[in-house]
C-alpha positions, 0 to 999 in steps of 0.5 A: 766564967760566971756566964759558963757557969750560968749556961752550964746551970741553964742547961741543967735546968733546962733539960730537968724541965724538958722531961718533965714536960713529954711534949718538948722535943728533948735531946742536946739540939733541942735543949740548946734551940729552947733554951734559946729561945727563952733567953731572947724571951726574957731579955725581951721580957715576954709575959709568962702567959706569953710563953706558955702560950707559945711553948704549950699552946696552939703554936706549940706542934710549930714551935718545937721543931723550930728548936732545931733551927734556933740551935743552929742559930746558937752555933753559928753565933758560937762561931762568930763569938756573937753575945745574945746582946748583940745580936739583939741591936744587928738587924734582923734580916742581915741575922737571917742572911748571914745564917743561911749561909752559913747552913749552906757551907755545912750542909749542901741541901737546898731542902733543908736550908729552906726548912732552916730559913722558914723557922727562923724566920717565924723565930727571929719574928718573933723575937724582933717582934717584925714580920720577916715573912714579907720582907724583902730578903725573906723573899730573896733567898727563896729565891736564890734557893729555889733556884740554887745548887749547892755544890759538894764541898769536895768539889769546892775547889775545881 
């Protein structure tokens, strides 16, 4: 229960800081993604300068869009009941594959899956400090999405 209270307090603080900085995307989805990124950065011992340059620097316009994909990652973590610490022990490529598979079960838009895949690749590369963009797994996901037709859930059992 303490972790739940901590999360609640973190979210309350995040809403305050989100509204104080007009450049940060706001709203419940963006707050979840931003909170998750900040927790990862804290676990990975990012310097304050690194965090500031990421959230207020040149890369910010790219990162603010990634908050929404990180919220998707948080949804997957919640459903699978995986903690951040447990996730950090897993392979980034496996996580990327599982989250995209999870998303395609929830949303039948290939364009949405491609967009989230690109954002998650960037964020997981940052979090794990490895380049996932040129990895074989990432290329295979791109190829699968390029050839994909995700069936409507309504017709899934036919």
